[in-house]
N, C-alpha and C positions, 0 to 999 in steps of 0.2 A: 144395517145394510138396507138397501132398496129391495123392495119386495117383488120386481118384475123378473120374470123369468129368462130374459135375455137381456143383453146390453143394447144401447143404442150407440151407434157409432157416425159421427159428423165430420165433415172436412171442408175446407173453404176450396173454392175452385181451384186454387193453386196446387192443392194436394189431391185433388180428387180423384185423378185416374189411379194413382198409387193407393188411395184409401179405398177405391172400389176393389182392388183385388185383396186386400186386407178383410174386407167385408166377406168377400167370396170365399177366403179360407176360413172364415167364423161360421158359414154358411148363412149370412144376414145379407140384407139390402143395404145399402147405405142410405142414411135418414137425410133428408132434403133440408137444405138451408137456402134463404132467399138473401142474395148480395146484390146491393146496388151501389153504384159509383157515382155519384152527383157532378155536375158540370164543374164545380170549384174544386173537384179532386176528393172533396169528402165522402165517408163511406158508411152503410150499413149492413149489418148481418143479423139475422133472425132464423130460428127454427120454423120449421114449417108444419110441425106437427107437437103434439104436447110430450113434454119431457117430465111434466109434475111426478114426483115420486119416483124417477126413474135413474138407472145408473148409466152414466153418459161418458163415451169417449171421443175426446174431440182431436183429430190426427192432422199435425201439419209438420213440415219439415221446414225449419227456419234458415234455410239456405237460397241466396238470390236465383233468380232464373231468369229467362228471356224478359218476362213483364213485371218482375216484382223483386224490388229490394228485400235485404234480411228486415229492413224495418218495416217496409210495409208488411210481410207477412207477421213479422212480432205483433205489431199494432191490430191488425185484423183477428189474430188468434186472441188478445187481450179481449177486444170486444165480445167475439163469440163465446168466450168463457163467461163473461158479466151476462149477457144476454141468457145463456142458458141456465145460470143461477137463478137470474129475475125470474125466468120463466117456471121456477120448482124444483128443477132437478135434485135429487137428494144427494148425489154426489157427481162432480164433474173430474175426469181425468185427463190431463194434457198429454199425449204421446207425441213425441217430439222426435222422431228419427235423426234429426241433427238440430243441435241447440247453437244458436247464435251467441256470440259474445261470450263463450267459454274460455276464450283463450287470455283474456285481462282478470286474472283472479289473484293479483297481488301487486304490491306496489315496487317498482324498480326505480322509479323516479320521484324526486319531491312533488308534490300534489297530484300523482298518479290516480286515476279512478278505479274503483273496485267494479268494474261494469258486470261482471259475474253475480255481485251481490245485488247491484241494482234492478238485474233483468228478475233475480227471484222476488224482490219485492214489487215489483210490477204484477206477477203471476199471484202473489197474495193478495195484493190490494182489491183484485178483482174475483177474488174468493176460489181460487181454483182448490180440490181438495187432495190431489195428488199430482206430481209431476213424474212421466217418465223419461228417461234420456238414454239414448244409445250409443255407446264409446264416447262419453264427455271427454274434453281434453284433459282436466283435472279431476279425479272423481273425489278426493277429499274436498276440493272446493264447492264441488257441485252439491255434496250432501251437507257441507256446513253452512252455504249460504240460502238454502231453503229452510223455512221453519215449518211448512207444510210436508206431508209424507212425501218423500222421493224413492223412486224405483231405478235402477241403473241395470240396463241389458248389455250384452257383449256379442259382437256378431264373431267370435273367433272360433266358435265350433262350424260354423258355416264356412269361413276362410281357412280353416285346417282341413276340412273335407276336401275341398278343393286341391289343395295342396299334397295332399294324400294320394289322391287318383293322379295329379299331375306327376309327381315326383317320385312316387313308389318307394323303393328301398334306398336310394341314394341319401348320403349323410348330409345331415342339415347343421347349421349353426342359425341359432335367432339372434338378429342384430337390432338392438335399438338405436336408433340415429342421434340420440341424445340422452345423457344421464337423467333428465328427467323421466323418460320412458322406461326405463330398468323395470319399475314394478309392473306395466303394463307386459312387456316382454316375459317377466316372471310368471305371470299368470297365463299367458298363451304356453309357457314351458309346462306348467303343470297340466294344462289341459291335454298336451302331448301325451304327458303319462297317463292320464285318465284313459285316454280314447285309443292310445298307440301303443301303449306299454311301454315306453320309453319316452326318458326326457332328454331332448337334445341339450349341447351346450349353448350358451349365450356368449353375447360380445356387446359392446356398447361403444359410441363416436363421442369424443368430447366436442361440446358445441358452445359457442358462445353468440349472444344476439347484442346487438347494440344500434338502435336507431335505424331497425329494419335490417343491417347487414350482417350476414351469418358468416361465422369465422369458425376454425378449427378442424385438424385434418387426421388427428389422433385415434386410431381404433384399438382397443383394449380388448383380447380374445382371439382365439383361432379359427380363422376361417379358410385356410390353405386347402385345397384338393375337395373343398366342400360347398355344398350349395347354401350362399348366404342369404338368408329372409330376414328383411327389413320390415319390422312390425312397427306400425304407428296408427295414430288415431283418425289422421287426415293428411292429405295433401294438397296444398293451395298454388304456390308458385312453383313446387317441386324441387328447390334449390337443396334443401334439406336431405332429402331423398337421394339425389344424384350425388350429392357430396359424400354420402354414406356409401353408396354405390362404387363409385370411383376409388374409395380406400379399401372397400373389400377387394376389388379387382388387383389392386396393387399390392394386397397382401395373398394373392394366389387362389381366391375363390374361383371355383370352377364356374359358376353362374351366380346370377346376382336376380332375386326377384322381390318386388316391394308388397306388401300386404297392407292395405291399408282400408279402413271402413267408410272413409267420407272423401270423395273425391271432389274436391271444389274446383280445380284447375282454373286458377286465375293468373292474371298478368302474362308471362310469357311460358307458361307450364307446357305447352305443346311444342315448343323449340327444346325447353329443357328436359322433356320426359323422351324426347327422340334420341338423347344421346346412348351410344351403344355399351356404355357400362351397365345398363339396365336391360335385364331380358325379358321381362315382362313385370305389369303390374297387376295385380288382383285388387279390386273395389267392391263395396256392396252397391245395392240401388237406395240406399239413404237419401241420395242427392243426385238431381238429374244430372247427366252427364253432357249437356247441352253445349259449354264451352269448350268440349273435347273435338280435336279434328277427328272427321270420320275415318280417315286413313290411318292415323296415329291408333285410333281406337281398335280396329281391324288387326293391325300388325303386333301390338304391344299389350293390351288391355283386356282384361278378363272380368265380367260383372257376375256376382253371385247375390243371391236375393236372401234380403232378411224379412221379407212378410210373412212367410211361417212363423218366424220368431216373434213378432209383434203381434200376430193374432194369437199366438199361443199365451203369452203374456197377457194380453186382453182377457182371455179366456180364464185365466188363473185368477187373476185380480178380482173379475166379476164373481168368481166361485170362492173367493177367499182361499185360494191355492198358495204354493209356494214358488215363487221365483228364484230362489236360492236352487231348489233342486231341479227347476228348468235349465239353469246355467251349469251346473256341475256334474249333473248325473251324464252317465258314459252314453 
């Protein structure tokens, strides 16, 4: 374990405003980096203070923003980790509020890539010691893709706190928008039991995806005269979410809420999410909501912060504390 009394937190420019808030939560200043983009679009990054023998954390959300693609952010994150290791950091932990390429974790067609594993190999190649993810798409795939240490955080407690205040004593049903999300919904149900003293019933949608086209309309579970809470890790185009919302409405749900960690809002998401089948969408601040129409955001979207969660995770990692207790304690 590094001997320093406090961790060092770095962030590339694309994630710096978010990382500054994490650093403030930790009572730290964000450590400086030099970043330079050359005329031919090549790039360099280096720490501007000594990291030798230190416990270092690099924070970067790997979702595209106005100025950077996911590929840009991934490449720059890898360069930063390598530079920190070359500069003598005792341990470098990548803190990734959103991990790109997490959805392609299995082969569904001949010669399909396993992109999740390839990304893991890139992180390992530059010498990362630990990777921290937040509500990754497939937890088992995330844990199995990396040979280095991994830690997984979940935003369910902050999302659940919002629901508790907003919905009060109304009866809920937790809904998975596909069979693959059933375990995620089950963890959310268990969290309800720990924090609210009652575990709500669950339901799930059938879903098939082929060549980017989503189909399936059957809902298994009871939502009639209840508030349907659709739980997922991310919303991209919004079609999966709205498909589930319409099915809940058809079976008599009194209201439909979406509870999602990562709001990517790609393609026609603004048009899709405006559908009246969905009353409100709750997302975290793990990803900048730059694609979201401001009027739609005001009318239908609530944002909760995972900054205290990330800060506490860094504090516990530095002190060799338990992240399991952080996630499961009431």
